[in-house]
Residue, then its C-alpha position, 0 to 999 in steps of 0.5 A: x174451347x180455351x184449351x183448343x184455342x191455346x193448342x192451336x195458337x201454339x201449333x201455329x206459332x211453332x211453340x218455343x223460340x228454338x222451334x225454327x232450328x229444332x230442339x237439340x243442341x250440339x256442342x263442339x269442344x276445343x282446347x287451346x293446347x294448354x288446358x283451356x277448354x271452350x265449347x260452342x253451342x249450335x242447333x243440331x238441325x242446321x248448325x246455327x249458333x244458339x242465340x240464348x243461354x244454356x246451362x252446359x256441364x262438362x266432365x273430363x277423364x284423363x288417360x291416367x284416371x284423373x277426373x274433372x267435373x261435372x263443372x258448370x261452364x261460364x259464357x265467354x264475353x263478347x262471343x255468343x254461344x261460347x262457354x268455357x271451363x273456369x279451370x284448366x286441365x292438367x297436361x295429358x290426353x283427356x276425354x271430354x263430354x259437354x251436356x245440357x238439359x235446360x232449356x234444351x237437350x244437348x251433347x258433345x264429345x271430344x278427345x283433347x291433348x293438353x301440353x305445357x303451353x297454350x297455342x290458342x283456340x281454333x275456330x269454334x263454329x264451322x263456316x257452314x252456318x247458312x247465311x241469312x239464317x234467321x236469328x232471334x230479334x225484335x221483328x220476328x217477335x213482333x210478327x208472333x205477337x201480331x199473329x197471336x193477337x189475330x188468333x185470339x181475336x178470331x177465337x173471341x169473335x167465334x165464341x161471342x158470335x155463337x151466344x143466343x140473344x139475351x131476352x128480358x123477362x118481365x118483373x111484374x107479377x100478374 
């Protein structure tokens, strides 16, 4: 009975926080022209930036055969869902791949041309992210806690309501 109730609760609650957006992350890789590399993480299903941290690994192969990585990317301060390579790529043409396995699977590929001087990063997230798309926050969390509490109460009432009445036996022997 407990397993059934837990399964029902997870099914109704949608499972994990990312369930509203899907379960696969898409990475957009951009360069600043001078060897800097940044990666933006969005949900593949709707293009909304991923609101929680992911572990992103980057590998790069130059046209001359030089290789970088796999290297763990670091989050960019004050930019949600943006990660950067802590080192710079050498001048040349690079095939770059960003991947993650935890907490969500994700992948992105790009070819970057690196010159001698940086020209700045282009916009990472396209303007096509849907306005009003739900972002994680406390009102949504409160709603799921309320739904979970109501489901647990309903299951408890159903289980307790089916028990037969307790009868007392006489302890006297005759």
